[in-house]
N, C-alpha and C positions, 0 to 999 in steps of 0.2 A: 505494499502499501504504497502511496507516496507522502510526504511529508505534509500532514495537516496545513489546510489554509487556517482554518479555525482551532482555536484548543481553547474548551472550558474551563476550569477546574473551582469545583466549589463554587459555584457562583450565588451570591444572592442581593437581592434588591428589594426595597422597604419604601413605601411611601406613608409622608408623614398624613395623616387624615384627622376630625375632630375625634374621633372615639383613641386616636393611640397612631404606633406604628402600623403597618399594612402591610402584609410579607407576598409580595408578588410574585419571586421566586426564593426558594429554597434547594439551596447543596445543591446546582445544576453542573451535571460537568458532557462534556462531549467533545469528543474530537470528528469533523467534519475534515475529511484527505480534497486535495486538488483532485478537482474532475466530479466528485460528486453530486449528485441531481436528490436531493435529500427535501422528503415533504415535509414540513412541522402543523401538528394537526392536535386536536382537541378542541374541548364544547370551553363557553363566553368562559371570560374569568378565570382560563386554566392556567394562564401565563405567557402564552406563545406568544401575544401582542409586544410586550415587556421584554421577551427574549428578542426580538426579532429588534426591538430599539437596542436595546445594548451589543448587537450582533453588528447593525449599521453605524454603531460609537455615536448615535443622538442620546445616549444618556450614559449613564458612567453608573454600574456596581455601587454597592455599599457593600459587598465582600467576596472576594475570590478573586481568579484571576483568569484575563484573558489574551490571547496571543492571537493578535491579527494576521494573517504573512508574515512570521518572523518577529513579531514587536505586543511586546508588553503593552498594552493602551495604555496602564497606569504609567507608565514611563514619559509618557507624548504630553506639552504642554497642546496649548488651545489650537496655535497655531499647525503644528504636527501632527495633530490630531485632522484637520483639518485636510492637509493634504495626504492623507494617507487614504482619510475617508476617498478623498476626491479621484484619487489615483488607482485606486485596490476594487472600489466597490463603486457597480451599476445600480441604482433602486426602480424599480418598477411598481406603484402607487395601485390603487385597487380605483380609485376618480380621477389615473390621468395625468390631471397635473400640471397644462400643458398652458399658456400663457397666454390667453386668446388673440390680446395684437400682437402677436408676434406670429410670423409664419412659419410652416411644421420644418423650413431650412433651420432659420432661425433658433426653433426653438430645439431643436436637436442640436445644434453648435454652441446651447448654452453653457455646460460645462467645464468646454476650452476658453470661454471669456475670464476665469479665475486662474489661466493656470500662462495667463496671458501671452499667447497662441495670435498671432496675425489674423486676419480677418480672410486674408483671401485661404490658408490655411485650414481652418473652423469650416469655411463653407467645404470648402476639396473633403472634410472629412466626414462633413455631415451628409453633403450628396450620397461618400459613401454606405453611407450608413444606410439612409432612406431609400438605394439602391439594394440594400441587401433583407432588406424588410419587404421591399416588396411596393415600392412609393414612389421610387425614383422621379416619375410623374407628377408627382403634388408637393416635390418642392415649396413652390410659393404660394400653396394655399393655405388658409385661415382652418386652424382648428372646427370653426362653425359647422367647413362646410367638408367634412369627410365623416366619416361610419364611426359606430363609437369603437368598432373594430379593427378598423384606418388609426384610431387615436390612440389604442394602445400598442400598434405597432411602429408610432411614434415615440411613444412615451420607451418602447424598448428600444431602438436606436437613439435615443436621447441615451440611456445608459451605456449603450456598446459607445460609443465614440472616443470614452478614455481609455478602450484594451484594458477592461476591468479584469482580473483576474477572477472576479465573485462579484455573482449577480443575485441581491435580494427580493424578493415581489412578497408584497402581502397582500393576497386576493386577487391576483391579478386578472382572473374571471370572472371577479364579484358582480361588474354591472353588463356585463355580459351574454348575449343568447346562448344557448348548448352550443347552437354549430359552431360559433362565431367563437368561441371560449375555445372549441377541439383545436379552430385554427390555430389560435394566441399559443395553447400548449405545443403543437406541432413545429409551433419556430422556436418553444425551447428545447425541445429536440432537440432540434438542429444546433443548437448552439450548445444544448451540452455536450454532443457530439463533436462535437470541433474545442472541445478540450475548457470550455468556463464552467469552473464550481453555481450551481442550482441552491440556492435554499429559497424555497416555497412555503408561504403560510397559507393552508388550505383546508375549510368546514367541507370540499368538496369530497367525498371517495374516491370518484372517477378522474375526477383533477387530480389526487396522490395517487392514482394508478401510474402517471405516468414518470415519478419519480425512482431511483432505485432501490432506495430504502424512506422509512416511515419514521417520522418520530412522537411520541404522544404526550402531550405534557394534560399533565389534569391537577387541581389543586397547586399548581407552581411549583411540581415536580416531574423529574419525567417520568413515564411507569411505562415505558414500551418501547423496542430503537430495534428492527427490524429490516431486513433487504423485503423488496415486494414482490409480492406473487403475479407476474403478471400475464393476459390469456391471449394466446398466439392465434389472429381471425386466419390465419388458414390452413395450419391445423385440428385448429380445435383443443391443442393442447394446452396445460398450465407447468409455468416453470419458474423460477426464479432468480429475477436478475440479480448478479452478487452486487452489494454497496459500493465499491469502484474497480478500475480490470478492468479486463477484456470481458466483450458482448458475449458473455458465453451463457448458457444455460445449463444449470443445475436440477438432474433429475428428483 
């Protein structure tokens, strides 16, 4: 197994409430290797969204250790953390989060502004990513002129524009119909085959089936972590895809 992109050891996260400290995460430990596709699952309030915020360096743990791409997050200052987040992680959200007054090209290019990249190079990279998600002819369009599925493709192109090692996707199909959701998941499958590590939060079992590994949260703890059983539509047989490594089936 490759060195982990994510290493979590004894992670805790508590929030101040009027009733005192609320423990959202308790003693969570997890490794995610380079090239894995992991689904994070659990009911509302299980801690999965808190966990994803910590993975994305959008929040800091109350205790425990988080090593991202070989760097201990606790050792990083605000600017270093922002740089690591910008260059290592691509984010995809349920709500797309596109800026309505910017063209699709400029939306995709936005993360590159924070790297100080020249406009010509930003646009060249952004066009390349729009092409990758099948929207190269829509570069000048505005977000309100395209469908929800197309908007999510733009959001994925934006997540890819910095060539991240890791994509964090929070309910990326939640606002889409089932057919469009499957199209988006096929795109994630392709990105994972290209070697990008993907961690995806979902409450939908059929969406989680695209991952090679499913991690279950309950009451702030990991209660399950197993390889995904996949159904082969051609042979009708079921198999287990390994959590990492070659695309081999295990009987």
